All heavy atoms as TSV, in Angstrom:
chain	resi	resn	atom	element	x	y	z
A	1	MET	N	N	75.624	132.983	109.903
A	1	MET	CA	C	75.015	132.015	110.797
A	1	MET	C	C	74.346	130.872	110.078
A	1	MET	O	O	74.454	129.755	110.466
A	1	MET	CB	C	74.017	132.793	111.720
A	1	MET	CG	C	73.373	131.895	112.733
A	1	MET	SD	S	74.260	131.996	114.214
A	1	MET	CE	C	73.295	131.047	115.297
A	2	GLY	N	N	73.687	131.143	108.976
A	2	GLY	CA	C	72.936	130.122	108.242
A	2	GLY	C	C	73.795	129.396	107.281
A	2	GLY	O	O	73.234	128.454	106.525
A	3	ARG	N	N	75.013	129.727	107.103
A	3	ARG	CA	C	75.911	129.107	106.110
A	3	ARG	C	C	76.224	127.628	106.452
A	3	ARG	O	O	76.522	126.847	105.559
A	3	ARG	CB	C	77.217	129.828	105.967
A	3	ARG	CG	C	77.043	131.230	105.426
A	3	ARG	CD	C	78.388	131.883	105.143
A	3	ARG	NE	N	79.432	131.490	106.037
A	3	ARG	CZ	C	80.434	132.240	106.383
A	3	ARG	NH1	N	80.515	133.489	105.873
A	3	ARG	NH2	N	81.404	131.802	107.135
A	4	PHE	N	N	76.161	127.243	107.688
A	4	PHE	CA	C	76.606	125.876	108.078
A	4	PHE	C	C	75.461	125.020	108.574
A	4	PHE	O	O	75.617	124.006	109.223
A	4	PHE	CB	C	77.606	126.007	109.167
A	4	PHE	CG	C	78.964	126.592	108.677
A	4	PHE	CD1	C	79.270	127.852	109.076
A	4	PHE	CD2	C	79.772	125.977	107.781
A	4	PHE	CE1	C	80.406	128.489	108.646
A	4	PHE	CE2	C	80.915	126.536	107.357
A	4	PHE	CZ	C	81.257	127.812	107.784
A	5	GLN	N	N	74.196	125.381	108.193
A	5	GLN	CA	C	73.074	124.594	108.600
A	5	GLN	C	C	73.093	123.189	107.967
A	5	GLN	O	O	72.583	122.245	108.525
A	5	GLN	CB	C	71.727	125.292	108.252
A	5	GLN	CG	C	71.410	126.409	109.138
A	5	GLN	CD	C	70.082	127.100	108.825
A	5	GLN	OE1	O	69.636	126.930	107.656
A	5	GLN	NE2	N	69.487	127.757	109.718
A	6	TRP	N	N	73.718	123.084	106.783
A	6	TRP	CA	C	73.761	121.762	106.096
A	6	TRP	C	C	74.644	120.802	106.945
A	6	TRP	O	O	74.386	119.579	106.896
A	6	TRP	CB	C	74.320	121.871	104.737
A	6	TRP	CG	C	75.699	122.456	104.678
A	6	TRP	CD1	C	76.059	123.716	104.662
A	6	TRP	CD2	C	76.908	121.638	104.642
A	6	TRP	NE1	N	77.424	123.874	104.617
A	6	TRP	CE2	C	77.977	122.580	104.707
A	6	TRP	CE3	C	77.155	120.265	104.717
A	6	TRP	CZ2	C	79.282	122.171	104.650
A	6	TRP	CZ3	C	78.493	119.890	104.696
A	6	TRP	CH2	C	79.534	120.828	104.699
A	7	MET	N	N	75.514	121.339	107.725
A	7	MET	CA	C	76.353	120.456	108.566
A	7	MET	C	C	75.596	119.782	109.680
A	7	MET	O	O	75.953	118.643	110.118
A	7	MET	CB	C	77.528	121.225	109.166
A	7	MET	CG	C	78.559	121.632	108.094
A	7	MET	SD	S	79.967	122.468	108.861
A	7	MET	CE	C	80.793	121.146	109.701
A	8	GLU	N	N	74.464	120.365	110.067
A	8	GLU	CA	C	73.626	119.750	111.091
A	8	GLU	C	C	72.981	118.430	110.606
A	8	GLU	O	O	72.710	117.534	111.383
A	8	GLU	CB	C	72.526	120.677	111.557
A	8	GLU	CG	C	72.998	121.852	112.328
A	8	GLU	CD	C	71.850	122.825	112.736
A	8	GLU	OE1	O	70.673	122.424	112.644
A	8	GLU	OE2	O	72.139	123.969	113.118
A	9	ALA	N	N	72.790	118.382	109.308
A	9	ALA	CA	C	72.181	117.196	108.687
A	9	ALA	C	C	73.193	116.071	108.448
A	9	ALA	O	O	72.770	114.872	108.273
A	9	ALA	CB	C	71.462	117.556	107.431
A	10	MET	N	N	74.390	116.369	108.451
A	10	MET	CA	C	75.442	115.400	108.109
A	10	MET	C	C	75.550	114.312	109.199
A	10	MET	O	O	75.729	113.039	108.795
A	10	MET	CB	C	76.791	116.061	107.940
A	10	MET	CG	C	76.808	117.023	106.740
A	10	MET	SD	S	76.220	116.332	105.231
A	10	MET	CE	C	77.438	115.160	104.809
A	11	LEU	N	N	75.511	114.578	110.392
A	11	LEU	CA	C	75.581	113.568	111.449
A	11	LEU	C	C	74.390	112.537	111.398
A	11	LEU	O	O	74.719	111.302	111.350
A	11	LEU	CB	C	75.650	114.133	112.868
A	11	LEU	CG	C	75.718	113.172	113.972
A	11	LEU	CD1	C	77.025	112.380	113.856
A	11	LEU	CD2	C	75.701	113.878	115.309
A	12	PRO	N	N	73.180	112.963	111.342
A	12	PRO	CA	C	72.065	111.983	111.191
A	12	PRO	C	C	72.170	111.225	109.899
A	12	PRO	O	O	71.922	109.980	109.953
A	12	PRO	CB	C	70.816	112.766	111.307
A	12	PRO	CG	C	71.171	114.052	111.938
A	12	PRO	CD	C	72.621	114.337	111.557
A	13	LEU	N	N	72.498	111.859	108.829
A	13	LEU	CA	C	72.636	111.126	107.563
A	13	LEU	C	C	73.767	110.130	107.606
A	13	LEU	O	O	73.681	109.031	107.060
A	13	LEU	CB	C	72.836	112.111	106.396
A	13	LEU	CG	C	71.621	112.934	105.965
A	13	LEU	CD1	C	71.955	113.949	104.936
A	13	LEU	CD2	C	70.478	112.068	105.510
A	14	GLY	N	N	74.846	110.463	108.212
A	14	GLY	CA	C	76.013	109.548	108.431
A	14	GLY	C	C	75.596	108.330	109.240
A	14	GLY	O	O	75.980	107.221	108.949
A	15	ILE	N	N	74.828	108.567	110.321
A	15	ILE	CA	C	74.339	107.502	111.155
A	15	ILE	C	C	73.421	106.552	110.325
A	15	ILE	O	O	73.540	105.348	110.507
A	15	ILE	CB	C	73.668	108.034	112.418
A	15	ILE	CG1	C	74.683	108.750	113.319
A	15	ILE	CG2	C	72.960	106.908	113.190
A	15	ILE	CD1	C	74.101	109.482	114.491
A	16	ILE	N	N	72.476	107.186	109.631
A	16	ILE	CA	C	71.586	106.307	108.809
A	16	ILE	C	C	72.347	105.486	107.808
A	16	ILE	O	O	72.071	104.294	107.669
A	16	ILE	CB	C	70.494	107.187	108.171
A	16	ILE	CG1	C	69.573	107.791	109.234
A	16	ILE	CG2	C	69.670	106.436	107.142
A	16	ILE	CD1	C	68.646	108.887	108.718
A	17	ALA	N	N	73.246	106.129	107.088
A	17	ALA	CA	C	74.004	105.409	106.046
A	17	ALA	C	C	74.859	104.300	106.687
A	17	ALA	O	O	74.926	103.156	106.207
A	17	ALA	CB	C	74.915	106.348	105.304
A	18	GLY	N	N	75.435	104.559	107.850
A	18	GLY	CA	C	76.226	103.510	108.546
A	18	GLY	C	C	75.393	102.380	108.942
A	18	GLY	O	O	75.803	101.195	108.831
A	19	MET	N	N	74.218	102.663	109.480
A	19	MET	CA	C	73.356	101.555	109.969
A	19	MET	C	C	72.851	100.744	108.736
A	19	MET	O	O	72.755	99.471	108.868
A	19	MET	CB	C	72.135	102.112	110.670
A	19	MET	CG	C	72.443	102.728	112.030
A	19	MET	SD	S	73.137	101.421	113.167
A	19	MET	CE	C	74.608	102.218	113.644
A	20	LEU	N	N	72.581	101.342	107.581
A	20	LEU	CA	C	72.174	100.550	106.475
A	20	LEU	C	C	73.355	99.677	105.901
A	20	LEU	O	O	73.102	98.468	105.593
A	20	LEU	CB	C	71.743	101.542	105.309
A	20	LEU	CG	C	70.385	102.178	105.461
A	20	LEU	CD1	C	70.196	103.220	104.413
A	20	LEU	CD2	C	69.310	101.190	105.435
A	21	CYS	N	N	74.506	100.183	105.950
A	21	CYS	CA	C	75.667	99.417	105.563
A	21	CYS	C	C	75.913	98.230	106.525
A	21	CYS	O	O	76.163	97.065	106.092
A	21	CYS	CB	C	76.972	100.261	105.503
A	21	CYS	SG	S	76.916	101.460	104.150
A	22	ILE	N	N	75.748	98.486	107.827
A	22	ILE	CA	C	75.960	97.407	108.825
A	22	ILE	C	C	74.899	96.331	108.651
A	22	ILE	O	O	75.196	95.169	108.701
A	22	ILE	CB	C	75.933	98.032	110.221
A	22	ILE	CG1	C	77.284	98.828	110.427
A	22	ILE	CG2	C	75.812	96.980	111.290
A	22	ILE	CD1	C	77.270	99.693	111.706
A	23	ALA	N	N	73.654	96.752	108.439
A	23	ALA	CA	C	72.542	95.800	108.295
A	23	ALA	C	C	72.789	94.923	107.077
A	23	ALA	O	O	72.516	93.675	107.140
A	23	ALA	CB	C	71.197	96.480	108.227
A	24	GLY	N	N	73.208	95.553	105.960
A	24	GLY	CA	C	73.404	94.708	104.747
A	24	GLY	C	C	74.566	93.730	104.955
A	24	GLY	O	O	74.518	92.583	104.511
A	25	ASN	N	N	75.588	94.180	105.587
A	25	ASN	CA	C	76.764	93.263	105.801
A	25	ASN	C	C	76.465	92.167	106.809
A	25	ASN	O	O	76.949	91.087	106.622
A	25	ASN	CB	C	77.983	94.095	106.283
A	25	ASN	CG	C	78.611	94.861	105.152
A	25	ASN	OD1	O	78.726	94.423	104.055
A	25	ASN	ND2	N	79.096	96.075	105.415
A	26	VAL	N	N	75.647	92.437	107.777
A	26	VAL	CA	C	75.216	91.396	108.689
A	26	VAL	C	C	74.417	90.331	108.002
A	26	VAL	O	O	74.611	89.129	108.154
A	26	VAL	CB	C	74.440	92.007	109.880
A	26	VAL	CG1	C	73.751	90.943	110.688
A	26	VAL	CG2	C	75.407	92.764	110.785
A	27	GLN	N	N	73.465	90.710	107.134
A	27	GLN	CA	C	72.683	89.801	106.374
A	27	GLN	C	C	73.581	88.901	105.451
A	27	GLN	O	O	73.390	87.714	105.357
A	27	GLN	CB	C	71.640	90.501	105.490
A	27	GLN	CG	C	70.447	91.031	106.342
A	27	GLN	CD	C	69.447	91.714	105.413
A	27	GLN	OE1	O	69.688	91.921	104.261
A	27	GLN	NE2	N	68.324	92.137	106.005
A	28	TYR	N	N	74.542	89.559	104.833
A	28	TYR	CA	C	75.438	88.911	103.856
A	28	TYR	C	C	76.283	87.839	104.664
A	28	TYR	O	O	76.405	86.711	104.268
A	28	TYR	CB	C	76.392	89.904	103.210
A	28	TYR	CG	C	77.508	89.274	102.438
A	28	TYR	CD1	C	77.256	88.803	101.119
A	28	TYR	CD2	C	78.779	89.113	102.985
A	28	TYR	CE1	C	78.283	88.258	100.426
A	28	TYR	CE2	C	79.767	88.522	102.246
A	28	TYR	CZ	C	79.534	88.104	100.972
A	28	TYR	OH	O	80.539	87.529	100.247
A	29	THR	N	N	76.795	88.301	105.849
A	29	THR	CA	C	77.609	87.374	106.617
A	29	THR	C	C	76.874	86.170	107.187
A	29	THR	O	O	77.320	85.027	107.118
A	29	THR	CB	C	78.272	88.187	107.814
A	29	THR	OG1	O	78.964	89.273	107.264
A	29	THR	CG2	C	79.174	87.300	108.604
A	30	ILE	N	N	75.665	86.431	107.659
A	30	ILE	CA	C	74.841	85.353	108.228
A	30	ILE	C	C	74.472	84.351	107.047
A	30	ILE	O	O	74.535	83.127	107.263
A	30	ILE	CB	C	73.570	85.918	108.898
A	30	ILE	CG1	C	73.986	86.625	110.177
A	30	ILE	CG2	C	72.546	84.785	109.189
A	30	ILE	CD1	C	72.808	87.316	110.844
A	31	HIS	N	N	74.078	84.866	105.901
A	31	HIS	CA	C	73.692	83.921	104.810
A	31	HIS	C	C	74.920	83.184	104.384
A	31	HIS	O	O	74.800	81.959	104.106
A	31	HIS	CB	C	73.086	84.763	103.644
A	31	HIS	CG	C	72.617	83.900	102.539
A	31	HIS	ND1	N	71.404	83.376	102.537
A	31	HIS	CD2	C	73.189	83.438	101.420
A	31	HIS	CE1	C	71.202	82.635	101.448
A	31	HIS	NE2	N	72.325	82.638	100.755
A	32	LYS	N	N	76.055	83.825	104.214
A	32	LYS	CA	C	77.271	83.128	103.788
A	32	LYS	C	C	77.682	82.070	104.785
A	32	LYS	O	O	78.100	80.912	104.397
A	32	LYS	CB	C	78.362	84.118	103.545
A	32	LYS	CG	C	79.585	83.438	102.851
A	32	LYS	CD	C	80.596	84.461	102.433
A	32	LYS	CE	C	81.755	83.754	101.781
A	32	LYS	NZ	N	82.795	84.692	101.476
A	33	ALA	N	N	77.570	82.349	106.065
A	33	ALA	CA	C	77.946	81.396	107.098
A	33	ALA	C	C	76.982	80.188	107.092
A	33	ALA	O	O	77.350	79.040	107.318
A	33	ALA	CB	C	77.919	82.029	108.496
A	34	ALA	N	N	75.644	80.431	106.841
A	34	ALA	CA	C	74.651	79.363	106.850
A	34	ALA	C	C	74.714	78.491	105.598
A	34	ALA	O	O	74.496	77.286	105.663
A	34	ALA	CB	C	73.265	79.932	107.029
A	35	HIS	N	N	75.004	79.080	104.480
A	35	HIS	CA	C	74.953	78.365	103.178
A	35	HIS	C	C	76.309	78.107	102.546
A	35	HIS	O	O	76.362	77.413	101.528
A	35	HIS	CB	C	73.970	79.094	102.195
A	35	HIS	CG	C	72.615	79.196	102.730
A	35	HIS	ND1	N	71.754	78.064	102.748
A	35	HIS	CD2	C	71.940	80.220	103.227
A	35	HIS	CE1	C	70.584	78.498	103.220
A	35	HIS	NE2	N	70.685	79.760	103.517
A	36	GLY	N	N	77.326	78.792	103.013
A	36	GLY	CA	C	78.642	78.583	102.476
A	36	GLY	C	C	78.988	79.295	101.167
A	36	GLY	O	O	80.037	79.138	100.598
A	37	ARG	N	N	78.018	80.121	100.713
A	37	ARG	CA	C	78.288	80.905	99.548
A	37	ARG	C	C	77.343	82.154	99.599
A	37	ARG	O	O	76.335	82.176	100.328
A	37	ARG	CB	C	78.003	80.188	98.243
A	37	ARG	CG	C	76.537	79.667	98.159
A	37	ARG	CD	C	76.344	78.886	96.869
A	37	ARG	NE	N	75.031	78.344	96.920
A	37	ARG	CZ	C	74.353	77.963	95.883
A	37	ARG	NH1	N	74.886	78.035	94.708
A	37	ARG	NH2	N	73.144	77.456	95.974
A	38	PRO	N	N	77.717	83.205	98.876
A	38	PRO	CA	C	76.942	84.490	98.930
A	38	PRO	C	C	75.548	84.228	98.276
A	38	PRO	O	O	75.393	83.321	97.499
A	38	PRO	CB	C	77.683	85.424	98.085
A	38	PRO	CG	C	79.072	84.910	98.025
A	38	PRO	CD	C	78.960	83.424	98.157
A	39	LYS	N	N	74.627	84.988	98.720
A	39	LYS	CA	C	73.258	84.901	98.230
A	39	LYS	C	C	73.170	85.384	96.735
A	39	LYS	O	O	73.798	86.385	96.389
A	39	LYS	CB	C	72.278	85.734	99.057
A	39	LYS	CG	C	70.840	85.663	98.643
A	39	LYS	CD	C	69.996	86.449	99.649
A	39	LYS	CE	C	68.551	86.543	99.198
A	39	LYS	NZ	N	67.887	85.321	99.106
A	40	HIS	N	N	72.508	84.609	95.938
A	40	HIS	CA	C	72.284	85.061	94.572
A	40	HIS	C	C	71.152	86.124	94.521
A	40	HIS	O	O	70.096	85.898	94.986
A	40	HIS	CB	C	71.894	83.890	93.649
A	40	HIS	CG	C	72.931	82.930	93.459
A	40	HIS	ND1	N	73.952	83.008	92.603
A	40	HIS	CD2	C	73.186	81.674	94.156
A	40	HIS	CE1	C	74.808	82.033	92.665
A	40	HIS	NE2	N	74.327	81.204	93.631
A	41	ILE	N	N	71.450	87.234	93.874
A	41	ILE	CA	C	70.469	88.299	93.836
A	41	ILE	C	C	69.450	87.958	92.683
A	41	ILE	O	O	69.809	87.505	91.694
A	41	ILE	CB	C	71.196	89.648	93.377
A	41	ILE	CG1	C	72.285	89.994	94.413
A	41	ILE	CG2	C	70.186	90.784	93.298
A	41	ILE	CD1	C	71.780	90.140	95.887
A	42	GLY	N	N	68.216	88.138	93.000
A	42	GLY	CA	C	67.148	87.839	92.054
A	42	GLY	C	C	66.895	86.391	91.858
A	42	GLY	O	O	66.366	85.933	90.809
A	43	ASN	N	N	67.234	85.565	92.811
A	43	ASN	CA	C	67.075	84.069	92.697
A	43	ASN	C	C	65.743	83.715	93.336
A	43	ASN	O	O	65.587	83.593	94.547
A	43	ASN	CB	C	68.252	83.417	93.494
A	43	ASN	CG	C	68.419	82.042	93.018
A	43	ASN	OD1	O	67.918	81.579	92.002
A	43	ASN	ND2	N	69.170	81.248	93.817
A	44	ASP	N	N	64.727	83.493	92.496
A	44	ASP	CA	C	63.379	83.138	92.965
A	44	ASP	C	C	63.173	81.690	92.857
A	44	ASP	O	O	64.074	80.837	92.613
A	44	ASP	CB	C	62.317	83.971	92.182
A	44	ASP	CG	C	62.346	83.687	90.724
A	44	ASP	OD1	O	63.143	82.833	90.224
A	44	ASP	OD2	O	61.569	84.341	89.987
A	45	MET	N	N	61.910	81.251	93.136
A	45	MET	CA	C	61.585	79.848	93.151
A	45	MET	C	C	61.818	79.111	91.830
A	45	MET	O	O	62.196	77.990	91.744
A	45	MET	CB	C	60.130	79.648	93.572
A	45	MET	CG	C	59.845	79.923	95.042
A	45	MET	SD	S	58.200	79.857	95.631
A	45	MET	CE	C	57.512	78.366	94.820
A	46	TRP	N	N	61.552	79.886	90.742
A	46	TRP	CA	C	61.823	79.304	89.378
A	46	TRP	C	C	63.312	78.987	89.223
A	46	TRP	O	O	63.708	77.937	88.683
A	46	TRP	CB	C	61.295	80.295	88.305
A	46	TRP	CG	C	61.676	79.780	86.963
A	46	TRP	CD1	C	62.697	80.192	86.118
A	46	TRP	CD2	C	60.889	78.842	86.166
A	46	TRP	NE1	N	62.610	79.559	84.946
A	46	TRP	CE2	C	61.565	78.696	84.890
A	46	TRP	CE3	C	59.756	78.054	86.446
A	46	TRP	CZ2	C	61.133	77.817	83.942
A	46	TRP	CZ3	C	59.358	77.190	85.424
A	46	TRP	CH2	C	59.992	77.109	84.197
A	47	ASP	N	N	64.141	79.969	89.584
A	47	ASP	CA	C	65.616	79.695	89.508
A	47	ASP	C	C	66.043	78.512	90.264
A	47	ASP	O	O	66.939	77.782	89.870
A	47	ASP	CB	C	66.406	80.989	89.859
A	47	ASP	CG	C	66.058	82.174	88.920
A	47	ASP	OD1	O	65.893	81.888	87.785
A	47	ASP	OD2	O	66.072	83.311	89.460
A	48	VAL	N	N	65.524	78.436	91.475
A	48	VAL	CA	C	65.896	77.285	92.368
A	48	VAL	C	C	65.484	75.944	91.723
A	48	VAL	O	O	66.236	74.997	91.686
A	48	VAL	CB	C	65.227	77.432	93.754
A	48	VAL	CG1	C	65.512	76.219	94.598
A	48	VAL	CG2	C	65.877	78.694	94.426
A	49	ALA	N	N	64.222	75.944	91.150
A	49	ALA	CA	C	63.735	74.675	90.510
A	49	ALA	C	C	64.593	74.353	89.322
A	49	ALA	O	O	64.913	73.160	89.133
A	49	ALA	CB	C	62.274	74.891	90.125
A	50	MET	N	N	65.006	75.337	88.555
A	50	MET	CA	C	65.835	75.058	87.351
A	50	MET	C	C	67.215	74.616	87.774
A	50	MET	O	O	67.845	73.797	87.080
A	50	MET	CB	C	65.916	76.278	86.438
A	50	MET	CG	C	64.659	76.660	85.744
A	50	MET	SD	S	64.063	75.358	84.672
A	50	MET	CE	C	62.723	74.668	85.604
A	51	GLU	N	N	67.771	75.161	88.825
A	51	GLU	CA	C	69.096	74.745	89.335
A	51	GLU	C	C	69.027	73.276	89.816
A	51	GLU	O	O	69.945	72.488	89.429
A	51	GLU	CB	C	69.486	75.666	90.520
A	51	GLU	CG	C	70.889	75.421	90.972
A	51	GLU	CD	C	71.334	76.445	92.031
A	51	GLU	OE1	O	70.882	77.603	91.981
A	51	GLU	OE2	O	72.100	76.024	92.919
A	52	ARG	N	N	67.946	72.911	90.496
A	52	ARG	CA	C	67.783	71.497	90.930
A	52	ARG	C	C	67.634	70.566	89.710
A	52	ARG	O	O	68.214	69.506	89.675
A	52	ARG	CB	C	66.574	71.406	91.820
A	52	ARG	CG	C	66.767	71.916	93.226
A	52	ARG	CD	C	65.533	71.638	94.079
A	52	ARG	NE	N	65.636	72.262	95.304
A	52	ARG	CZ	C	64.689	72.798	96.028
A	52	ARG	NH1	N	63.405	72.674	95.557
A	52	ARG	NH2	N	64.832	73.375	97.130
A	53	ARG	N	N	66.905	70.970	88.722
A	53	ARG	CA	C	66.669	70.182	87.481
A	53	ARG	C	C	67.999	69.978	86.763
A	53	ARG	O	O	68.325	68.890	86.346
A	53	ARG	CB	C	65.669	70.862	86.571
A	53	ARG	CG	C	65.385	70.085	85.301
A	53	ARG	CD	C	64.809	70.966	84.261
A	53	ARG	NE	N	65.793	71.990	83.954
A	53	ARG	CZ	C	65.939	72.447	82.703
A	53	ARG	NH1	N	65.241	72.037	81.702
A	53	ARG	NH2	N	66.893	73.374	82.443
A	54	ASP	N	N	68.759	71.092	86.630
A	54	ASP	CA	C	70.052	71.014	85.961
A	54	ASP	C	C	70.991	70.082	86.710
A	54	ASP	O	O	71.698	69.289	86.065
A	54	ASP	CB	C	70.673	72.411	85.814
A	54	ASP	CG	C	69.843	73.302	84.901
A	54	ASP	OD1	O	69.013	72.770	84.127
A	54	ASP	OD2	O	70.098	74.550	84.912
A	55	LYS	N	N	71.021	70.232	87.999
A	55	LYS	CA	C	71.948	69.315	88.829
A	55	LYS	C	C	71.513	67.872	88.660
A	55	LYS	O	O	72.374	67.005	88.472
A	55	LYS	CB	C	71.837	69.748	90.297
A	55	LYS	CG	C	72.826	69.008	91.177
A	55	LYS	CD	C	72.748	69.535	92.609
A	55	LYS	CE	C	73.802	68.961	93.487
A	55	LYS	NZ	N	73.960	67.570	93.554
A	56	LYS	N	N	70.253	67.612	88.588
A	56	LYS	CA	C	69.725	66.272	88.442
A	56	LYS	C	C	70.152	65.692	87.084
A	56	LYS	O	O	70.612	64.540	86.932
A	56	LYS	CB	C	68.266	66.213	88.572
A	56	LYS	CG	C	67.554	64.864	88.453
A	56	LYS	CD	C	66.046	64.954	88.592
A	56	LYS	CE	C	65.463	63.713	88.137
A	56	LYS	NZ	N	63.900	63.868	88.126
A	57	ILE	N	N	70.050	66.466	85.997
A	57	ILE	CA	C	70.397	66.020	84.679
A	57	ILE	C	C	71.870	65.790	84.598
A	57	ILE	O	O	72.337	64.795	84.073
A	57	ILE	CB	C	69.989	67.146	83.643
A	57	ILE	CG1	C	68.443	67.163	83.536
A	57	ILE	CG2	C	70.588	66.827	82.283
A	57	ILE	CD1	C	67.904	68.311	82.679
A	58	VAL	N	N	72.698	66.688	85.152
A	58	VAL	CA	C	74.151	66.502	85.150
A	58	VAL	C	C	74.560	65.235	85.923
A	58	VAL	O	O	75.390	64.469	85.466
A	58	VAL	CB	C	74.879	67.750	85.692
A	58	VAL	CG1	C	76.327	67.522	85.919
A	58	VAL	CG2	C	74.717	68.923	84.741
A	59	ASP	N	N	73.964	65.020	87.050
A	59	ASP	CA	C	74.290	63.833	87.837
A	59	ASP	C	C	73.881	62.609	87.117
A	59	ASP	O	O	74.570	61.548	87.215
A	59	ASP	CB	C	73.549	63.852	89.250
A	59	ASP	CG	C	74.192	64.915	90.170
A	59	ASP	OD1	O	75.357	65.339	89.845
A	59	ASP	OD2	O	73.566	65.297	91.169
A	60	GLU	N	N	72.780	62.607	86.386
A	60	GLU	CA	C	72.331	61.408	85.677
A	60	GLU	C	C	73.313	61.088	84.501
A	60	GLU	O	O	73.576	59.938	84.204
A	60	GLU	CB	C	70.934	61.613	85.116
A	60	GLU	CG	C	69.833	61.497	86.123
A	60	GLU	CD	C	68.497	61.815	85.546
A	60	GLU	OE1	O	68.351	62.095	84.370
A	60	GLU	OE2	O	67.482	61.678	86.336
A	61	LYS	N	N	73.867	62.146	83.894
A	61	LYS	CA	C	74.835	61.979	82.827
A	61	LYS	C	C	76.157	61.456	83.388
A	61	LYS	O	O	76.858	60.632	82.759
A	61	LYS	CB	C	75.057	63.197	82.020
A	61	LYS	CG	C	73.855	63.767	81.301
A	61	LYS	CD	C	73.580	62.867	80.138
A	61	LYS	CE	C	72.351	63.417	79.361
A	61	LYS	NZ	N	71.954	62.543	78.302
A	62	LEU	N	N	76.599	61.975	84.530
A	62	LEU	CA	C	77.878	61.607	85.072
A	62	LEU	C	C	77.846	60.199	85.706
A	62	LEU	O	O	78.828	59.436	85.618
A	62	LEU	CB	C	78.353	62.597	86.115
A	62	LEU	CG	C	78.760	63.981	85.602
A	62	LEU	CD1	C	79.150	64.912	86.724
A	62	LEU	CD2	C	80.010	63.895	84.655
A	63	TYR	N	N	76.754	59.905	86.407
A	63	TYR	CA	C	76.631	58.681	87.074
A	63	TYR	C	C	75.383	57.922	86.665
A	63	TYR	O	O	74.348	57.905	87.320
A	63	TYR	CB	C	76.583	58.885	88.631
A	63	TYR	CG	C	77.646	59.824	89.197
A	63	TYR	CD1	C	77.363	61.109	89.532
A	63	TYR	CD2	C	78.998	59.370	89.219
A	63	TYR	CE1	C	78.355	61.954	90.020
A	63	TYR	CE2	C	79.974	60.150	89.699
A	63	TYR	CZ	C	79.698	61.483	90.063
A	63	TYR	OH	O	80.676	62.281	90.508
A	64	PRO	N	N	75.424	57.264	85.469
A	64	PRO	CA	C	74.201	56.545	85.031
A	64	PRO	C	C	73.876	55.366	85.929
A	64	PRO	O	O	74.719	54.689	86.467
A	64	PRO	CB	C	74.625	56.076	83.626
A	64	PRO	CG	C	76.117	56.125	83.610
A	64	PRO	CD	C	76.537	57.139	84.580
A	65	ALA	N	N	72.553	55.157	86.091
A	65	ALA	CA	C	72.069	54.094	86.922
A	65	ALA	C	C	72.325	52.775	86.176
A	65	ALA	O	O	71.981	52.650	84.960
A	65	ALA	CB	C	70.634	54.315	87.295
A	66	THR	N	N	72.737	51.827	86.899
A	66	THR	CA	C	72.962	50.515	86.320
A	66	THR	C	C	71.942	49.566	86.801
A	66	THR	O	O	71.602	49.532	88.024
A	66	THR	CB	C	74.343	49.915	86.648
A	66	THR	OG1	O	74.487	49.915	88.098
A	66	THR	CG2	C	75.471	50.720	86.050
A	67	ASN	N	N	71.276	48.818	85.892
A	67	ASN	CA	C	70.196	47.870	86.263
A	67	ASN	C	C	70.752	46.452	86.342
A	67	ASN	O	O	71.473	45.970	85.706
A	67	ASN	CB	C	69.023	47.987	85.322
A	67	ASN	CG	C	68.371	49.317	85.453
A	67	ASN	OD1	O	68.444	49.884	86.502
A	67	ASN	ND2	N	67.751	49.798	84.373
């Protein structure tokens, strides 16, 4: 009788795992739809500032301002 008690836990664990996967995929899909690319993992304010700085430097090199 007690040999199959572990099977009682499989349904709730499956539901929990499924909901976590669905929630992660929904966040990924919404972010990709809003920004056009996947979210960078570990991308904090410093990384964003450095990305803007790098883009500004590259743009200045490619398109120099004429006076």
